[in-house]
All heavy atoms as TSV, in Angstrom:
chain	resi	resn	atom	element	x	y	z
A	1	MET	N	N	-19.722	9.759	11.011
A	1	MET	CA	C	-18.504	10.237	10.375
A	1	MET	C	C	-18.327	9.451	9.070
A	1	MET	O	O	-18.385	8.238	8.985
A	1	MET	CB	C	-17.270	10.035	11.255
A	1	MET	CG	C	-15.930	10.495	10.571
A	1	MET	SD	S	-14.674	10.481	11.799
A	1	MET	CE	C	-13.776	8.996	11.392
A	2	ILE	N	N	-18.054	10.101	7.941
A	2	ILE	CA	C	-17.903	9.566	6.688
A	2	ILE	C	C	-16.303	9.206	6.571
A	2	ILE	O	O	-15.505	10.045	6.802
A	2	ILE	CB	C	-18.241	10.477	5.568
A	2	ILE	CG1	C	-19.760	10.684	5.623
A	2	ILE	CG2	C	-17.888	9.817	4.176
A	2	ILE	CD1	C	-20.268	11.726	4.686
A	3	ILE	N	N	-16.047	7.870	6.181
A	3	ILE	CA	C	-14.649	7.562	5.913
A	3	ILE	C	C	-14.375	7.492	4.372
A	3	ILE	O	O	-15.073	6.838	3.688
A	3	ILE	CB	C	-14.405	6.043	6.571
A	3	ILE	CG1	C	-14.682	6.057	7.950
A	3	ILE	CG2	C	-13.059	5.609	6.146
A	3	ILE	CD1	C	-14.708	4.715	8.605
A	4	ASN	N	N	-13.496	8.321	4.086
A	4	ASN	CA	C	-13.003	8.368	2.715
A	4	ASN	C	C	-11.825	7.467	2.341
A	4	ASN	O	O	-10.732	7.725	2.586
A	4	ASN	CB	C	-12.551	9.906	2.346
A	4	ASN	CG	C	-12.262	10.101	0.836
A	4	ASN	OD1	O	-12.032	9.161	0.179
A	4	ASN	ND2	N	-12.310	11.352	0.503
A	5	ARG	N	N	-12.263	6.252	1.844
A	5	ARG	CA	C	-11.282	5.230	1.663
A	5	ARG	C	C	-10.275	5.607	0.453
A	5	ARG	O	O	-9.103	5.190	0.553
A	5	ARG	CB	C	-11.957	3.885	1.243
A	5	ARG	CG	C	-12.735	3.284	2.393
A	5	ARG	CD	C	-13.424	2.042	2.063
A	5	ARG	NE	N	-14.039	1.450	3.270
A	5	ARG	CZ	C	-15.287	1.911	3.691
A	5	ARG	NH1	N	-16.022	2.726	3.012
A	5	ARG	NH2	N	-15.826	1.202	4.722
A	6	GLY	N	N	-10.672	6.471	-0.363
A	6	GLY	CA	C	-9.724	6.932	-1.426
A	6	GLY	C	C	-8.698	7.756	-0.813
A	6	GLY	O	O	-7.506	7.505	-1.238
A	7	LYS	N	N	-9.003	8.621	0.075
A	7	LYS	CA	C	-7.888	9.444	0.719
A	7	LYS	C	C	-7.049	8.531	1.610
A	7	LYS	O	O	-5.804	8.664	1.694
A	7	LYS	CB	C	-8.549	10.571	1.690
A	7	LYS	CG	C	-7.542	11.303	2.349
A	7	LYS	CD	C	-8.026	12.670	2.840
A	7	LYS	CE	C	-7.034	13.402	3.647
A	7	LYS	NZ	N	-5.625	13.085	3.670
A	8	ILE	N	N	-7.605	7.600	2.328
A	8	ILE	CA	C	-6.803	6.645	3.134
A	8	ILE	C	C	-5.802	5.969	2.197
A	8	ILE	O	O	-4.593	5.907	2.497
A	8	ILE	CB	C	-7.780	5.642	3.829
A	8	ILE	CG1	C	-8.578	6.369	4.952
A	8	ILE	CG2	C	-6.938	4.588	4.501
A	8	ILE	CD1	C	-9.633	5.591	5.551
A	9	ALA	N	N	-6.262	5.403	1.078
A	9	ALA	CA	C	-5.389	4.685	0.138
A	9	ALA	C	C	-4.362	5.636	-0.360
A	9	ALA	O	O	-3.158	5.287	-0.483
A	9	ALA	CB	C	-6.143	4.114	-0.982
A	10	ARG	N	N	-4.708	6.839	-0.705
A	10	ARG	CA	C	-3.581	7.848	-1.211
A	10	ARG	C	C	-2.609	8.165	-0.206
A	10	ARG	O	O	-1.378	8.305	-0.375
A	10	ARG	CB	C	-4.349	9.054	-1.733
A	10	ARG	CG	C	-5.083	8.906	-3.103
A	10	ARG	CD	C	-5.515	10.175	-3.731
A	10	ARG	NE	N	-6.437	10.880	-2.895
A	10	ARG	CZ	C	-7.772	10.643	-2.863
A	10	ARG	NH1	N	-8.277	9.788	-3.592
A	10	ARG	NH2	N	-8.501	11.372	-2.016
A	11	ASP	N	N	-3.082	8.346	1.157
A	11	ASP	CA	C	-2.132	8.596	2.259
A	11	ASP	C	C	-1.154	7.407	2.395
A	11	ASP	O	O	-0.057	7.530	2.611
A	11	ASP	CB	C	-2.923	8.792	3.539
A	11	ASP	CG	C	-3.650	10.166	3.511
A	11	ASP	OD1	O	-3.381	11.042	2.633
A	11	ASP	OD2	O	-4.434	10.340	4.415
A	12	LYS	N	N	-1.758	6.116	2.390
A	12	LYS	CA	C	-0.931	4.958	2.440
A	12	LYS	C	C	0.086	4.846	1.334
A	12	LYS	O	O	1.244	4.497	1.527
A	12	LYS	CB	C	-1.726	3.735	2.542
A	12	LYS	CG	C	-2.502	3.601	3.926
A	12	LYS	CD	C	-3.325	2.383	3.904
A	12	LYS	CE	C	-4.049	2.331	5.262
A	12	LYS	NZ	N	-3.273	2.063	6.492
A	13	LEU	N	N	-0.352	5.264	0.063
A	13	LEU	CA	C	0.600	5.277	-1.053
A	13	LEU	C	C	1.720	6.251	-0.773
A	13	LEU	O	O	2.902	5.926	-1.182
A	13	LEU	CB	C	-0.266	5.637	-2.342
A	13	LEU	CG	C	0.575	5.869	-3.566
A	13	LEU	CD1	C	1.245	4.553	-4.095
A	13	LEU	CD2	C	-0.209	6.413	-4.705
A	14	GLU	N	N	1.332	7.404	-0.344
A	14	GLU	CA	C	2.459	8.388	0.022
A	14	GLU	C	C	3.457	7.824	0.970
A	14	GLU	O	O	4.681	8.015	0.747
A	14	GLU	CB	C	1.832	9.712	0.526
A	14	GLU	CG	C	2.781	10.809	0.785
A	14	GLU	CD	C	2.087	12.062	1.233
A	14	GLU	OE1	O	1.016	12.357	0.881
A	14	GLU	OE2	O	2.891	12.824	1.967
A	15	ASN	N	N	2.939	7.113	2.025
A	15	ASN	CA	C	3.877	6.487	2.966
A	15	ASN	C	C	4.823	5.425	2.211
A	15	ASN	O	O	5.958	5.317	2.425
A	15	ASN	CB	C	3.056	5.800	4.029
A	15	ASN	CG	C	2.512	6.850	4.986
A	15	ASN	OD1	O	2.896	7.995	4.991
A	15	ASN	ND2	N	1.484	6.396	5.713
A	16	LEU	N	N	4.177	4.631	1.341
A	16	LEU	CA	C	5.001	3.661	0.577
A	16	LEU	C	C	6.042	4.334	-0.215
A	16	LEU	O	O	7.134	3.899	-0.299
A	16	LEU	CB	C	4.034	2.905	-0.351
A	16	LEU	CG	C	3.358	1.617	0.209
A	16	LEU	CD1	C	2.474	1.085	-0.815
A	16	LEU	CD2	C	4.295	0.572	0.660
A	17	GLN	N	N	5.693	5.445	-0.941
A	17	GLN	CA	C	6.548	6.170	-1.716
A	17	GLN	C	C	7.744	6.742	-0.856
A	17	GLN	O	O	8.846	7.023	-1.434
A	17	GLN	CB	C	5.900	7.264	-2.561
A	17	GLN	CG	C	4.938	6.744	-3.680
A	17	GLN	CD	C	4.170	7.799	-4.316
A	17	GLN	OE1	O	3.715	8.678	-3.576
A	17	GLN	NE2	N	4.024	7.684	-5.593
A	18	ASN	N	N	7.526	7.006	0.289
A	18	ASN	CA	C	8.447	7.530	1.237
A	18	ASN	C	C	9.288	6.341	1.985
A	18	ASN	O	O	10.062	6.640	2.912
A	18	ASN	CB	C	7.871	8.479	2.189
A	18	ASN	CG	C	7.432	9.725	1.787
A	18	ASN	OD1	O	7.968	10.154	0.805
A	18	ASN	ND2	N	6.377	10.334	2.322
A	19	GLY	N	N	9.050	5.137	1.549
A	19	GLY	CA	C	9.806	3.988	2.093
A	19	GLY	C	C	9.156	3.358	3.278
A	19	GLY	O	O	9.910	2.596	4.025
A	20	GLN	N	N	8.086	3.752	3.668
A	20	GLN	CA	C	7.453	3.139	4.831
A	20	GLN	C	C	6.571	1.935	4.590
A	20	GLN	O	O	5.863	1.984	3.546
A	20	GLN	CB	C	6.568	4.318	5.532
A	20	GLN	CG	C	7.434	5.465	6.057
A	20	GLN	CD	C	6.521	6.479	6.664
A	20	GLN	OE1	O	5.272	6.421	6.752
A	20	GLN	NE2	N	7.151	7.605	7.024
A	21	THR	N	N	6.505	1.000	5.373
A	21	THR	CA	C	5.629	-0.162	5.219
A	21	THR	C	C	4.204	0.280	5.684
A	21	THR	O	O	4.142	0.965	6.672
A	21	THR	CB	C	6.174	-1.327	6.208
A	21	THR	OG1	O	7.434	-1.757	5.671
A	21	THR	CG2	C	5.199	-2.512	6.084
A	22	VAL	N	N	3.228	-0.211	5.004
A	22	VAL	CA	C	1.855	0.146	5.389
A	22	VAL	C	C	1.045	-1.190	5.479
A	22	VAL	O	O	1.319	-2.218	4.882
A	22	VAL	CB	C	1.163	1.077	4.341
A	22	VAL	CG1	C	1.942	2.393	4.341
A	22	VAL	CG2	C	1.121	0.479	2.968
A	23	PHE	N	N	-0.036	-1.056	6.213
A	23	PHE	CA	C	-0.943	-2.238	6.427
A	23	PHE	C	C	-2.435	-1.765	6.095
A	23	PHE	O	O	-2.805	-0.672	6.420
A	23	PHE	CB	C	-0.943	-2.652	7.949
A	23	PHE	CG	C	-1.939	-3.744	8.185
A	23	PHE	CD1	C	-1.627	-5.073	7.950
A	23	PHE	CD2	C	-3.089	-3.391	8.833
A	23	PHE	CE1	C	-2.470	-6.073	8.177
A	23	PHE	CE2	C	-3.995	-4.450	9.160
A	23	PHE	CZ	C	-3.692	-5.734	8.851
A	24	ALA	N	N	-3.106	-2.640	5.414
A	24	ALA	CA	C	-4.503	-2.336	5.131
A	24	ALA	C	C	-5.376	-3.645	5.481
A	24	ALA	O	O	-4.893	-4.739	5.062
A	24	ALA	CB	C	-4.646	-1.899	3.650
A	25	ASP	N	N	-6.430	-3.408	5.951
A	25	ASP	CA	C	-7.406	-4.601	6.262
A	25	ASP	C	C	-8.689	-4.510	5.550
A	25	ASP	O	O	-9.496	-5.456	5.588
A	25	ASP	CB	C	-7.643	-4.669	7.755
A	25	ASP	CG	C	-8.288	-3.452	8.398
A	25	ASP	OD1	O	-8.492	-2.451	7.716
A	25	ASP	OD2	O	-8.498	-3.451	9.665
A	26	SER	N	N	-8.901	-3.479	4.835
A	26	SER	CA	C	-10.194	-3.253	4.082
A	26	SER	C	C	-9.908	-3.758	2.587
A	26	SER	O	O	-8.912	-3.211	2.027
A	26	SER	CB	C	-10.668	-1.815	4.077
A	26	SER	OG	O	-11.413	-1.515	2.957
A	27	PRO	N	N	-10.744	-4.635	2.087
A	27	PRO	CA	C	-10.559	-5.032	0.701
A	27	PRO	C	C	-10.465	-4.025	-0.327
A	27	PRO	O	O	-9.712	-4.013	-1.262
A	27	PRO	CB	C	-11.707	-6.020	0.566
A	27	PRO	CG	C	-12.067	-6.514	1.764
A	27	PRO	CD	C	-11.846	-5.436	2.785
A	28	GLU	N	N	-11.360	-2.969	-0.081
A	28	GLU	CA	C	-11.310	-1.809	-1.000
A	28	GLU	C	C	-10.026	-1.068	-0.948
A	28	GLU	O	O	-9.581	-0.688	-2.110
A	28	GLU	CB	C	-12.594	-0.853	-0.542
A	28	GLU	CG	C	-12.675	0.257	-1.573
A	28	GLU	CD	C	-13.863	1.194	-1.194
A	28	GLU	OE1	O	-14.788	0.810	-0.361
A	28	GLU	OE2	O	-13.911	2.318	-1.771
A	29	ILE	N	N	-9.504	-0.810	0.109
A	29	ILE	CA	C	-8.253	-0.094	0.249
A	29	ILE	C	C	-7.095	-0.990	-0.246
A	29	ILE	O	O	-6.229	-0.413	-1.044
A	29	ILE	CB	C	-8.017	0.339	1.747
A	29	ILE	CG1	C	-8.964	1.399	2.135
A	29	ILE	CG2	C	-6.566	0.921	1.851
A	29	ILE	CD1	C	-8.956	1.812	3.584
A	30	ILE	N	N	-7.168	-2.178	-0.122
A	30	ILE	CA	C	-6.092	-3.122	-0.610
A	30	ILE	C	C	-6.136	-3.135	-2.142
A	30	ILE	O	O	-5.095	-2.967	-2.859
A	30	ILE	CB	C	-6.290	-4.567	-0.025
A	30	ILE	CG1	C	-5.998	-4.697	1.475
A	30	ILE	CG2	C	-5.457	-5.598	-0.772
A	30	ILE	CD1	C	-6.485	-5.845	2.194
A	31	ASP	N	N	-7.343	-3.118	-2.727
A	31	ASP	CA	C	-7.517	-3.142	-4.186
A	31	ASP	C	C	-6.907	-1.877	-4.701
A	31	ASP	O	O	-6.223	-1.741	-5.706
A	31	ASP	CB	C	-8.869	-3.409	-4.649
A	31	ASP	CG	C	-9.378	-4.792	-4.488
A	31	ASP	OD1	O	-8.487	-5.670	-4.288
A	31	ASP	OD2	O	-10.575	-5.044	-4.370
A	32	ARG	N	N	-7.366	-0.691	-4.134
A	32	ARG	CA	C	-6.826	0.559	-4.582
A	32	ARG	C	C	-5.282	0.702	-4.479
A	32	ARG	O	O	-4.628	1.201	-5.378
A	32	ARG	CB	C	-7.472	1.753	-3.802
A	32	ARG	CG	C	-8.839	2.070	-4.079
A	32	ARG	CD	C	-9.469	3.111	-3.239
A	32	ARG	NE	N	-10.817	3.277	-3.387
A	32	ARG	CZ	C	-11.371	4.358	-3.800
A	32	ARG	NH1	N	-10.726	5.469	-3.953
A	32	ARG	NH2	N	-12.694	4.398	-3.957
A	33	LEU	N	N	-4.801	0.229	-3.368
A	33	LEU	CA	C	-3.272	0.211	-3.183
A	33	LEU	C	C	-2.587	-0.559	-4.357
A	33	LEU	O	O	-1.579	-0.137	-4.893
A	33	LEU	CB	C	-2.864	-0.283	-1.791
A	33	LEU	CG	C	-3.008	0.809	-0.736
A	33	LEU	CD1	C	-2.743	0.060	0.628
A	33	LEU	CD2	C	-1.958	1.982	-0.902
A	34	ARG	N	N	-3.260	-1.715	-4.606
A	34	ARG	CA	C	-2.681	-2.458	-5.742
A	34	ARG	C	C	-2.654	-1.799	-7.019
A	34	ARG	O	O	-1.678	-1.929	-7.794
A	34	ARG	CB	C	-3.334	-3.862	-5.812
A	34	ARG	CG	C	-3.071	-4.818	-4.708
A	34	ARG	CD	C	-3.765	-6.137	-4.797
A	34	ARG	NE	N	-3.377	-7.058	-3.671
A	34	ARG	CZ	C	-4.201	-7.918	-3.146
A	34	ARG	NH1	N	-5.454	-8.070	-3.604
A	34	ARG	NH2	N	-3.819	-8.674	-2.167
A	35	ARG	N	N	-3.744	-1.043	-7.349
A	35	ARG	CA	C	-3.773	-0.381	-8.605
A	35	ARG	C	C	-2.819	0.766	-8.610
A	35	ARG	O	O	-2.094	0.985	-9.624
A	35	ARG	CB	C	-5.228	0.273	-8.696
A	35	ARG	CG	C	-6.177	-0.804	-9.319
A	35	ARG	CD	C	-7.533	-0.161	-9.745
A	35	ARG	NE	N	-8.374	-0.421	-8.606
A	35	ARG	CZ	C	-9.209	0.441	-7.984
A	35	ARG	NH1	N	-9.297	1.630	-8.514
A	35	ARG	NH2	N	-9.929	0.193	-6.943
A	36	TYR	N	N	-2.604	1.507	-7.479
A	36	TYR	CA	C	-1.672	2.654	-7.416
A	36	TYR	C	C	-0.224	2.087	-7.558
A	36	TYR	O	O	0.532	2.678	-8.172
A	36	TYR	CB	C	-1.869	3.283	-6.034
A	36	TYR	CG	C	-3.121	4.177	-5.863
A	36	TYR	CD1	C	-3.655	4.288	-4.630
A	36	TYR	CD2	C	-3.709	4.679	-6.938
A	36	TYR	CE1	C	-4.731	5.065	-4.479
A	36	TYR	CE2	C	-4.832	5.466	-6.736
A	36	TYR	CZ	C	-5.332	5.758	-5.484
A	36	TYR	OH	O	-6.551	6.367	-5.267
A	37	ILE	N	N	0.048	0.894	-6.931
A	37	ILE	CA	C	1.402	0.355	-6.911
A	37	ILE	C	C	1.674	0.003	-8.416
A	37	ILE	O	O	2.817	0.275	-8.935
A	37	ILE	CB	C	1.556	-0.801	-6.011
A	37	ILE	CG1	C	1.519	-0.474	-4.576
A	37	ILE	CG2	C	2.725	-1.634	-6.401
A	37	ILE	CD1	C	1.258	-1.525	-3.506
A	38	THR	N	N	0.787	-0.601	-9.100
A	38	THR	CA	C	1.027	-0.855	-10.532
A	38	THR	C	C	1.154	0.413	-11.302
A	38	THR	O	O	2.067	0.527	-12.107
A	38	THR	CB	C	-0.187	-1.696	-11.068
A	38	THR	OG1	O	-0.252	-2.882	-10.259
A	38	THR	CG2	C	-0.061	-2.054	-12.525
A	39	GLU	N	N	0.219	1.355	-11.088
A	39	GLU	CA	C	0.190	2.591	-11.866
A	39	GLU	C	C	1.585	3.334	-11.755
A	39	GLU	O	O	2.222	3.878	-12.639
A	39	GLU	CB	C	-0.916	3.433	-11.423
A	39	GLU	CG	C	-0.945	4.787	-12.090
A	39	GLU	CD	C	-2.118	5.695	-11.669
A	39	GLU	OE1	O	-3.196	5.154	-11.057
A	39	GLU	OE2	O	-2.074	6.906	-11.825
A	40	TYR	N	N	2.131	3.371	-10.434
A	40	TYR	CA	C	3.292	4.094	-10.189
A	40	TYR	C	C	4.499	3.230	-10.297
A	40	TYR	O	O	5.675	3.714	-10.012
A	40	TYR	CB	C	3.275	4.838	-8.822
A	40	TYR	CG	C	2.335	5.934	-8.743
A	40	TYR	CD1	C	1.036	5.759	-8.337
A	40	TYR	CD2	C	2.678	7.244	-9.157
A	40	TYR	CE1	C	0.109	6.811	-8.212
A	40	TYR	CE2	C	1.757	8.300	-9.088
A	40	TYR	CZ	C	0.509	8.071	-8.653
A	40	TYR	OH	O	-0.365	9.132	-8.585
A	41	GLN	N	N	4.347	1.953	-10.606
A	41	GLN	CA	C	5.448	0.990	-10.776
A	41	GLN	C	C	6.339	0.945	-9.664
A	41	GLN	O	O	7.552	0.994	-9.768
A	41	GLN	CB	C	6.244	1.342	-12.083
A	41	GLN	CG	C	5.405	1.250	-13.299
A	41	GLN	CD	C	6.110	1.633	-14.681
A	41	GLN	OE1	O	7.285	2.030	-14.534
A	41	GLN	NE2	N	5.587	1.317	-15.739
A	42	LEU	N	N	5.769	0.781	-8.476
A	42	LEU	CA	C	6.625	0.738	-7.235
A	42	LEU	C	C	6.996	-0.679	-7.038
A	42	LEU	O	O	6.252	-1.695	-7.237
A	42	LEU	CB	C	5.707	1.150	-6.048
A	42	LEU	CG	C	5.256	2.557	-6.048
A	42	LEU	CD1	C	4.341	2.855	-4.875
A	42	LEU	CD2	C	6.335	3.573	-6.173
A	43	ASP	N	N	8.198	-0.914	-6.397
A	43	ASP	CA	C	8.733	-2.257	-6.120
A	43	ASP	C	C	8.308	-2.529	-4.681
A	43	ASP	O	O	8.866	-2.043	-3.702
A	43	ASP	CB	C	10.263	-2.205	-6.208
A	43	ASP	CG	C	10.807	-3.626	-6.091
A	43	ASP	OD1	O	10.043	-4.582	-6.079
A	43	ASP	OD2	O	12.032	-3.784	-6.001
A	44	VAL	N	N	7.268	-3.343	-4.595
A	44	VAL	CA	C	6.577	-3.631	-3.259
A	44	VAL	C	C	6.281	-5.063	-3.152
A	44	VAL	O	O	5.922	-5.688	-4.001
A	44	VAL	CB	C	5.274	-2.784	-3.119
A	44	VAL	CG1	C	4.530	-3.068	-1.812
A	44	VAL	CG2	C	5.552	-1.310	-3.306
A	45	VAL	N	N	6.561	-5.540	-1.922
A	45	VAL	CA	C	6.279	-6.927	-1.591
A	45	VAL	C	C	5.015	-6.917	-0.788
A	45	VAL	O	O	4.878	-6.106	0.205
A	45	VAL	CB	C	7.345	-7.677	-0.737
A	45	VAL	CG1	C	6.946	-8.973	-0.288
A	45	VAL	CG2	C	8.625	-7.731	-1.582
A	46	GLU	N	N	4.100	-7.768	-1.164
A	46	GLU	CA	C	2.808	-7.976	-0.418
A	46	GLU	C	C	2.875	-9.167	0.520
A	46	GLU	O	O	3.205	-10.263	0.082
A	46	GLU	CB	C	1.631	-8.115	-1.284
A	46	GLU	CG	C	1.204	-6.946	-1.964
A	46	GLU	CD	C	-0.108	-7.177	-2.787
A	46	GLU	OE1	O	-1.013	-7.938	-2.322
A	46	GLU	OE2	O	-0.083	-6.761	-3.963
A	47	ASP	N	N	2.602	-8.984	1.795
A	47	ASP	CA	C	2.476	-10.063	2.753
A	47	ASP	C	C	1.044	-10.203	3.241
A	47	ASP	O	O	0.606	-9.313	3.991
A	47	ASP	CB	C	3.431	-9.774	3.877
A	47	ASP	CG	C	3.398	-10.881	4.920
A	47	ASP	OD1	O	2.929	-11.916	4.625
A	47	ASP	OD2	O	4.005	-10.633	6.092
A	48	VAL	N	N	0.255	-11.146	2.654
A	48	VAL	CA	C	-1.050	-11.260	2.930
A	48	VAL	C	C	-1.244	-12.163	4.122
A	48	VAL	O	O	-0.696	-13.280	4.193
A	48	VAL	CB	C	-1.801	-11.901	1.716
A	48	VAL	CG1	C	-3.212	-12.115	2.020
A	48	VAL	CG2	C	-1.626	-11.048	0.531
A	49	THR	N	N	-1.990	-11.721	5.119
A	49	THR	CA	C	-2.270	-12.449	6.384
A	49	THR	C	C	-3.770	-12.641	6.504
A	49	THR	O	O	-4.557	-12.059	5.736
A	49	THR	CB	C	-1.664	-11.626	7.655
A	49	THR	OG1	O	-2.491	-10.519	7.902
A	49	THR	CG2	C	-0.305	-11.343	7.415
A	50	ASP	N	N	-4.217	-13.293	7.511
A	50	ASP	CA	C	-5.583	-13.494	7.783
A	50	ASP	C	C	-6.355	-12.258	8.245
A	50	ASP	O	O	-7.496	-12.169	8.337
A	50	ASP	CB	C	-5.805	-14.675	8.710
A	50	ASP	CG	C	-5.250	-14.544	10.084
A	50	ASP	OD1	O	-4.237	-13.739	10.199
A	50	ASP	OD2	O	-5.620	-15.182	10.976
A	51	ARG	N	N	-5.458	-11.234	8.680
A	51	ARG	CA	C	-6.037	-9.984	9.216
A	51	ARG	C	C	-5.938	-8.867	8.184
A	51	ARG	O	O	-6.691	-7.852	8.377
A	51	ARG	CB	C	-5.301	-9.558	10.375
A	51	ARG	CG	C	-5.242	-10.554	11.505
A	51	ARG	CD	C	-6.405	-10.460	12.306
A	51	ARG	NE	N	-6.429	-11.449	13.420
A	51	ARG	CZ	C	-6.914	-11.280	14.575
A	51	ARG	NH1	N	-7.561	-10.220	14.858
A	51	ARG	NH2	N	-6.883	-12.250	15.410
A	52	GLY	N	N	-5.211	-9.016	7.165
A	52	GLY	CA	C	-5.097	-7.849	6.129
A	52	GLY	C	C	-3.798	-8.045	5.295
A	52	GLY	O	O	-3.261	-9.141	5.341
A	53	THR	N	N	-3.342	-7.054	4.700
A	53	THR	CA	C	-2.103	-7.141	3.834
A	53	THR	C	C	-1.146	-6.045	4.250
A	53	THR	O	O	-1.477	-4.884	4.341
A	53	THR	CB	C	-2.608	-6.845	2.435
A	53	THR	OG1	O	-3.507	-7.930	2.029
A	53	THR	CG2	C	-1.347	-7.020	1.464
A	54	TRP	N	N	0.115	-6.533	4.416
A	54	TRP	CA	C	1.251	-5.637	4.513
A	54	TRP	C	C	1.810	-5.276	3.162
A	54	TRP	O	O	1.982	-6.186	2.407
A	54	TRP	CB	C	2.251	-6.158	5.380
A	54	TRP	CG	C	2.016	-6.417	6.883
A	54	TRP	CD1	C	1.402	-7.377	7.424
A	54	TRP	CD2	C	2.088	-5.297	7.859
A	54	TRP	NE1	N	1.106	-7.157	8.790
A	54	TRP	CE2	C	1.545	-5.827	9.024
A	54	TRP	CE3	C	2.564	-4.059	7.865
A	54	TRP	CZ2	C	1.454	-5.156	10.246
A	54	TRP	CZ3	C	2.418	-3.307	9.061
A	54	TRP	CH2	C	1.947	-3.900	10.196
A	55	PHE	N	N	2.127	-4.029	2.932
A	55	PHE	CA	C	2.829	-3.627	1.680
A	55	PHE	C	C	4.157	-3.177	2.085
A	55	PHE	O	O	4.246	-2.113	2.842
A	55	PHE	CB	C	2.003	-2.507	0.996
A	55	PHE	CG	C	0.690	-2.997	0.400
A	55	PHE	CD1	C	-0.466	-2.908	1.282
A	55	PHE	CD2	C	0.547	-3.511	-0.840
A	55	PHE	CE1	C	-1.661	-3.435	0.814
A	55	PHE	CE2	C	-0.599	-4.044	-1.251
A	55	PHE	CZ	C	-1.790	-3.943	-0.493
A	56	ILE	N	N	5.242	-3.789	1.698
A	56	ILE	CA	C	6.612	-3.496	2.092
A	56	ILE	C	C	7.425	-3.088	0.982
A	56	ILE	O	O	7.684	-3.761	-0.012
A	56	ILE	CB	C	7.147	-4.763	2.756
A	56	ILE	CG1	C	6.313	-5.406	3.849
A	56	ILE	CG2	C	8.498	-4.539	3.249
A	56	ILE	CD1	C	6.488	-6.830	4.169
A	57	PRO	N	N	7.713	-1.778	0.979
A	57	PRO	CA	C	8.571	-1.265	-0.070
A	57	PRO	C	C	9.931	-1.901	-0.050
A	57	PRO	O	O	10.561	-2.150	0.972
A	57	PRO	CB	C	8.707	0.342	0.105
A	57	PRO	CG	C	8.405	0.388	1.558
A	57	PRO	CD	C	7.585	-0.774	2.048
A	58	GLN	N	N	10.461	-2.155	-1.435
A	58	GLN	CA	C	11.867	-2.651	-1.344
A	58	GLN	C	C	12.841	-1.691	-1.464
A	58	GLN	O	O	12.611	-0.663	-2.264
A	58	GLN	CB	C	11.923	-3.605	-2.610
A	58	GLN	CG	C	11.052	-4.858	-2.463
A	58	GLN	CD	C	11.266	-5.661	-1.190
A	58	GLN	OE1	O	12.318	-6.349	-1.134
A	58	GLN	NE2	N	10.518	-5.612	-0.198
A	59	ASP	N	N	14.018	-1.799	-0.808
A	59	ASP	CA	C	15.132	-0.866	-0.874
A	59	ASP	C	C	15.650	-0.837	-2.325
A	59	ASP	O	O	16.123	-1.935	-2.745
A	59	ASP	CB	C	16.052	-1.217	0.142
A	59	ASP	CG	C	17.236	-0.108	0.371
A	59	ASP	OD1	O	17.110	0.831	-0.325
A	59	ASP	OD2	O	18.077	-0.495	1.136
A	60	GLN	N	N	15.640	0.298	-2.892
A	60	GLN	CA	C	16.202	0.443	-4.266
A	60	GLN	C	C	17.723	0.274	-4.322
A	60	GLN	O	O	18.325	0.070	-5.343
A	60	GLN	CB	C	15.799	1.850	-4.881
A	60	GLN	CG	C	14.371	2.045	-4.979
A	60	GLN	CD	C	13.688	1.025	-5.856
A	60	GLN	OE1	O	14.227	0.635	-6.848
A	60	GLN	NE2	N	12.493	0.576	-5.433
A	61	ASP	N	N	18.356	0.419	-3.208
A	61	ASP	CA	C	19.807	0.278	-3.136
A	61	ASP	C	C	20.311	-1.198	-3.110
A	61	ASP	O	O	21.562	-1.482	-3.160
A	61	ASP	CB	C	20.469	1.042	-1.947
A	61	ASP	CG	C	20.131	2.476	-2.009
A	61	ASP	OD1	O	20.085	3.000	-3.122
A	61	ASP	OD2	O	20.004	3.184	-0.908
A	62	LYS	N	N	19.460	-2.122	-2.907
A	62	LYS	CA	C	19.833	-3.416	-2.717
A	62	LYS	C	C	19.906	-4.363	-4.082
A	62	LYS	O	O	19.482	-5.373	-4.140
A	62	LYS	CB	C	18.771	-4.237	-1.756
A	62	LYS	CG	C	19.035	-3.860	-0.353
A	62	LYS	CD	C	18.095	-4.679	0.501
A	62	LYS	CE	C	18.127	-4.488	1.910
A	62	LYS	NZ	N	17.372	-5.197	2.778
A	63	SER	N	N	20.283	-3.692	-5.077
A	63	SER	CA	C	20.291	-4.295	-6.510
A	63	SER	C	C	21.622	-5.029	-6.698
A	63	SER	O	O	22.696	-4.753	-6.304
A	63	SER	CB	C	19.963	-3.435	-7.578
A	63	SER	OG	O	18.664	-2.859	-7.315
């Protein structure tokens, strides 16, 4: 089975845009998510662990 990491990263980006926390353990997916987050100017906190990275969207109402 072929794993399309680009699609996985886009799906995770969509979840982030919908306010959901996402986790990635592949360096390639983590790098893509970081690029997407910068490109779309999302307010996201990264929690890097020894197992992977959590991307936590910030509530826009907490300003």
